[in-house]
C-alpha positions as CSV (number, residue, x, y, z in Angstrom):
1,X,-14.3,14.0,33.0
2,X,-17.3,16.6,33.0
3,X,-16.2,20.4,32.0
4,X,-18.4,22.4,33.9
5,X,-17.1,26.0,34.1
6,X,-17.6,28.1,37.5
7,X,-20.3,30.5,38.0
8,X,-20.8,33.1,40.8
9,X,-24.7,33.6,40.8
10,X,-24.5,36.6,43.1
11,X,-21.8,39.5,42.6
12,X,-19.8,40.6,45.8
13,X,-20.6,37.6,47.6
14,X,-16.6,36.4,47.9
15,X,-16.8,36.8,51.9
16,X,-20.1,35.1,52.4
17,X,-20.3,31.3,52.3
18,X,-22.4,31.2,49.0
19,X,-20.4,28.0,47.7
20,X,-23.6,25.9,47.4
21,X,-25.4,28.6,45.7
22,X,-22.1,28.8,43.1
23,X,-21.9,25.0,42.7
24,X,-25.9,24.6,41.8
25,X,-25.8,27.6,39.6
26,X,-22.8,26.4,37.5
27,X,-24.8,23.1,36.9
28,X,-27.9,24.7,36.1
29,X,-26.2,27.2,33.6
30,X,-24.2,23.8,32.2
31,X,-27.5,22.5,31.5
32,X,-29.1,25.7,30.0
33,X,-31.3,26.1,33.2
34,X,-32.2,29.1,35.2
35,X,-31.6,28.7,39.3
36,X,-32.5,32.1,40.8
37,X,-36.0,31.0,41.8
38,X,-34.4,29.4,44.6
39,X,-33.9,32.7,46.3
40,X,-37.4,33.7,45.9
41,X,-38.1,33.9,49.9
42,X,-34.7,35.4,51.0
43,X,-36.2,38.4,52.0
44,X,-38.0,36.9,55.1
45,X,-36.5,36.9,58.8
46,X,-37.7,35.5,61.9
47,X,-36.7,36.1,65.6
48,X,-37.5,33.2,68.1
49,X,-39.5,34.5,71.1
50,X,-37.1,34.0,74.2
51,X,-36.8,30.9,75.7
52,X,-36.5,29.5,79.4
53,X,-33.0,28.8,78.3
54,X,-31.5,32.3,77.6
55,X,-30.2,32.6,74.2
56,X,-28.2,35.7,72.7
57,X,-29.9,38.1,70.3
58,X,-27.9,36.2,67.3
59,X,-29.0,32.8,68.6
60,X,-32.6,33.7,68.2
61,X,-32.4,35.0,64.6
62,X,-33.6,32.5,61.9
63,X,-33.1,32.8,58.4
64,X,-34.3,31.2,55.7
65,X,-32.2,29.0,53.2
66,X,-32.5,28.7,49.1
67,X,-35.4,26.6,48.2
68,X,-34.6,23.2,46.7
69,X,-38.3,22.8,46.0
70,X,-38.4,26.1,43.8
71,X,-35.1,24.8,42.0
72,X,-36.9,21.5,41.1
73,X,-40.5,22.6,40.4
74,X,-40.0,25.9,38.8
75,X,-36.3,25.1,37.2
76,X,-36.2,21.5,36.5
77,X,-33.1,20.9,38.6
78,X,-33.2,18.7,41.6
79,X,-30.5,18.1,44.4
80,X,-31.1,15.4,46.9
81,X,-28.6,15.7,49.8
82,X,-27.1,12.7,51.5
83,X,-25.3,12.9,55.0
84,X,-22.3,10.5,55.6
85,X,-21.2,8.6,59.0
86,X,-18.8,10.1,60.9
87,X,-16.7,6.9,60.4
88,X,-16.9,7.2,56.7
89,X,-18.4,3.4,56.5
90,X,-20.4,4.3,53.6
91,X,-17.5,4.2,51.2
92,X,-18.7,1.8,48.9
93,X,-22.1,3.7,48.7
94,X,-20.5,7.1,47.6
95,X,-18.1,5.4,45.2
96,X,-21.0,3.7,43.7
97,X,-23.2,7.1,43.5
98,X,-20.2,8.5,42.0
99,X,-19.8,5.9,39.1
100,X,-23.5,6.2,38.3
101,X,-23.3,9.8,38.2
102,X,-20.4,9.7,36.1
103,X,-21.7,7.0,33.6
104,X,-24.9,9.3,33.1
105,X,-22.8,12.6,32.5
106,X,-24.1,14.1,35.7
107,X,-21.8,15.9,38.3
108,X,-21.7,15.2,42.2
109,X,-22.2,18.1,44.4
110,X,-19.8,17.5,47.4
111,X,-19.6,19.2,51.0
112,X,-16.1,19.0,51.9
113,X,-14.4,19.9,55.5
114,X,-12.5,23.1,54.7
115,X,-9.9,22.0,57.3
116,X,-8.6,19.6,54.5
117,X,-9.0,21.8,51.3
118,X,-5.7,23.1,50.9
119,X,-6.8,25.4,47.8
120,X,-8.8,27.5,50.2
121,X,-8.0,29.7,53.0
122,X,-10.0,27.3,55.5
123,X,-7.2,24.8,55.1
124,X,-5.9,23.9,58.7
125,X,-7.7,27.0,59.9
126,X,-11.7,26.4,60.3
127,X,-13.8,23.0,59.9
128,X,-16.6,24.4,57.8
129,X,-18.3,22.9,55.3
130,X,-17.5,24.1,51.7
131,X,-19.1,22.8,48.7
132,X,-17.6,21.9,45.3
133,X,-18.2,19.9,42.0
134,X,-17.2,16.6,41.4
135,X,-16.3,16.3,37.7
136,X,-14.6,13.1,37.3
137,X,-13.3,9.9,39.0
138,X,-9.8,8.1,37.6
139,X,-10.2,4.7,38.9
140,X,-7.0,3.3,37.7
141,X,-5.0,6.5,39.0
142,X,-7.5,6.4,42.2
143,X,-7.9,10.2,42.0
144,X,-10.9,12.5,42.1
145,X,-11.4,15.9,40.1
146,X,-13.4,18.7,41.7
147,X,-14.2,22.1,40.5
148,X,-14.7,24.8,42.9
149,X,-17.2,27.7,41.9
150,X,-16.2,29.9,44.9
151,X,-12.8,30.1,44.7
152,X,-12.9,29.9,41.0
153,X,-10.6,26.8,40.7
154,X,-11.5,25.1,37.4
155,X,-9.2,21.7,38.4
156,X,-8.7,20.2,41.6
157,X,-6.9,16.5,41.7
158,X,-7.1,15.0,45.1
159,X,-6.6,11.2,46.0
160,X,-9.5,9.0,46.9
161,X,-8.7,8.9,50.4
162,X,-7.9,12.4,50.9
163,X,-11.2,13.1,49.2
164,X,-13.5,10.7,50.8
165,X,-12.2,11.5,54.7
166,X,-12.8,15.0,53.9
167,X,-16.1,14.7,52.2
168,X,-19.0,15.1,54.8
169,X,-22.0,14.8,52.7
170,X,-23.1,14.9,49.3
171,X,-25.9,15.8,46.7
172,X,-27.1,14.1,43.7
173,X,-28.3,16.0,40.7
174,X,-31.1,15.2,38.4
175,X,-32.3,17.2,35.6
176,X,-36.2,16.8,35.4
177,X,-36.7,18.6,32.4
178,X,-39.3,21.0,33.7
179,X,-39.7,24.4,32.0
180,X,-39.2,27.4,33.7
181,X,-40.9,29.2,30.7
182,X,-44.2,27.6,31.8
183,X,-44.4,29.5,35.1
184,X,-45.4,33.2,34.8
185,X,-43.2,35.6,36.3
186,X,-46.5,37.3,38.2
187,X,-46.8,34.0,39.7
188,X,-43.2,33.7,40.9
189,X,-43.8,36.9,42.6
190,X,-46.9,35.4,44.5
191,X,-44.8,32.5,45.4
192,X,-42.2,34.9,46.6
193,X,-44.3,37.1,48.9
194,X,-46.3,34.1,50.3
195,X,-49.9,33.9,51.6
196,X,-52.8,36.5,51.9
197,X,-51.0,38.8,49.1
198,X,-47.5,38.7,50.8
199,X,-49.3,40.9,53.8
200,X,-49.1,38.3,56.5
201,X,-45.4,37.2,55.6
202,X,-44.4,41.1,55.4
203,X,-46.1,42.0,58.9
204,X,-44.1,39.1,60.8
205,X,-40.8,39.6,59.0
206,X,-40.7,43.5,59.7
207,X,-42.1,43.2,62.9
208,X,-39.4,41.0,63.9
209,X,-36.9,43.0,62.0
210,X,-38.0,46.2,64.1
211,X,-38.1,43.9,67.6
212,X,-34.7,42.8,66.6
213,X,-33.4,46.6,66.4
214,X,-35.1,47.4,69.8
215,X,-33.4,44.4,71.5
216,X,-30.1,45.4,69.8
217,X,-30.5,49.0,71.1
218,X,-31.2,47.5,74.7
219,X,-28.6,44.8,75.0
220,X,-26.3,44.9,71.8
221,X,-24.9,41.8,70.7
222,X,-22.6,39.2,72.5
223,X,-18.8,39.9,72.4
224,X,-18.5,36.6,70.8
225,X,-20.4,37.9,67.4
226,X,-17.0,38.9,66.5
227,X,-15.8,35.5,66.5
228,X,-16.4,33.6,63.2
229,X,-20.0,32.1,63.5
230,X,-21.6,35.4,64.7
231,X,-19.9,37.2,61.7
232,X,-21.2,34.8,59.5
233,X,-24.3,34.9,60.7
234,X,-24.7,38.8,60.3
235,X,-23.1,38.4,57.1
236,X,-25.6,35.9,56.0
237,X,-28.4,38.2,57.1
238,X,-27.0,40.9,54.4
239,X,-26.3,38.2,51.7
240,X,-29.9,36.8,51.7
241,X,-31.0,40.6,50.7
242,X,-28.3,40.3,47.7
243,X,-29.9,36.9,46.9
244,X,-33.3,38.3,46.8
245,X,-32.0,41.3,44.6
246,X,-30.8,38.6,42.1
247,X,-34.2,37.1,42.3
248,X,-36.0,40.1,41.4
249,X,-33.6,41.1,38.7
250,X,-34.5,37.3,37.3
251,X,-38.3,38.3,37.3
252,X,-37.5,41.9,35.5
253,X,-35.8,39.8,32.8
254,X,-39.0,37.5,32.3
255,X,-41.2,40.6,32.4
256,X,-39.2,43.7,31.5
257,X,-41.6,45.4,34.2
258,X,-39.5,48.6,35.4
259,X,-41.0,48.3,38.3
260,X,-38.9,44.9,39.1
261,X,-35.9,46.5,37.9
262,X,-36.4,49.5,40.3
263,X,-36.8,47.2,43.1
264,X,-33.7,45.2,42.4
265,X,-31.6,48.4,42.2
266,X,-33.4,49.5,45.2
267,X,-32.7,46.6,47.2
268,X,-29.0,46.8,46.1
269,X,-28.9,50.4,47.5
270,X,-30.4,49.3,51.0
271,X,-27.9,46.3,51.0
272,X,-25.1,48.9,50.8
273,X,-26.3,50.5,53.9
274,X,-26.4,47.1,55.7
275,X,-22.6,46.6,54.5
276,X,-22.0,49.9,56.5
277,X,-24.2,48.8,59.7
278,X,-22.4,45.4,59.5
279,X,-19.1,47.2,60.0
280,X,-20.4,49.4,62.8
281,X,-22.0,46.4,64.5
282,X,-18.5,44.7,64.4
283,X,-16.8,48.1,65.8
284,X,-19.2,48.7,68.6
285,X,-18.9,45.0,69.9
286,X,-15.2,45.2,69.8
287,X,-15.1,48.4,71.5
288,X,-17.1,47.7,74.7
289,X,-20.7,47.7,73.2
290,X,-21.5,51.5,74.5
291,X,-25.4,52.0,74.6
292,X,-24.8,55.4,72.9
293,X,-23.1,54.1,70.0
294,X,-25.9,51.3,69.9
295,X,-28.5,54.1,69.8
296,X,-26.9,56.1,67.1
297,X,-26.8,52.9,64.9
298,X,-30.1,51.9,65.4
299,X,-31.4,55.0,63.8
300,X,-29.6,53.7,60.5
301,X,-30.9,50.1,60.9
302,X,-34.3,51.4,61.4
303,X,-34.0,53.4,58.0
304,X,-33.0,50.6,56.3
305,X,-35.8,48.3,57.4
306,X,-38.3,50.9,56.5
307,X,-36.9,51.1,52.9
308,X,-36.9,47.5,52.7
309,X,-40.4,47.1,54.0
310,X,-41.9,50.0,51.4
311,X,-39.9,48.3,48.4
312,X,-41.7,45.0,49.1
313,X,-44.7,46.9,49.8
314,X,-44.7,48.3,46.1
315,X,-43.9,44.5,45.1
316,X,-47.3,43.4,46.8
317,X,-49.4,46.0,44.6
318,X,-48.1,44.2,41.4
319,X,-49.6,41.3,42.1
């Protein structure tokens, strides 16, 4: 059985579904690799235009995902995800993949239905996907051993039947041996900020954030934002900024540039403001969605957005 310690890649993320981040980071550290370049574009934000079929404000929000492309090209760690059929008819294929990976001393990322994960608060409560790391398979005992980086569980043993019924998809790791040290920090910053020196991407992101704020002031969130999907969307918005602050800290470690460290610290300060705003988003939605309360809160939202925009603009000037 493989021995891979759990890693929490972004501090203060216990209330956010960052389990896939933590699982990938655990494997990267075990291999002696970095992984934070996958957060290079997490500052971006997109608000869809209204459609013929009306959507709530939160349903129009598009947020980026960590880049597996950057993880591969910059750090040399690839993850290829495979979805399983609902009837689990690929059991033999899954078993072959696991045995191949184990024989080559590589783990398997598994995405489980949290409803069937008794070591988590999701157990028999919510059907949310939850990522873990498969470290071993005992064919004689018909048992699977998992590690859960998000919940800091080092050794979870499940029967094969329990495991394969709950596993909805899996990720196959490969170490491609690219050296991250060959990529200069300034090149990573260019990748992060996008085209035209970051100006085009900055305009789009912050135009959409200002538009999002105006629409919130006008209509607020749908009452269902206090249910789990809405709460997770709002939390994910803030967590993406934590991810980006982690990326900036990584660039600082590569470059020793004081401005990069200052920018990372500045982002963390802004995140604390977003945390306070999040609490008010939920409170206002639960107490009648009053226009006066929304108007007051949008002042704090605009302040956070302007601070972010200024921070990103300073980074553009480094390129």
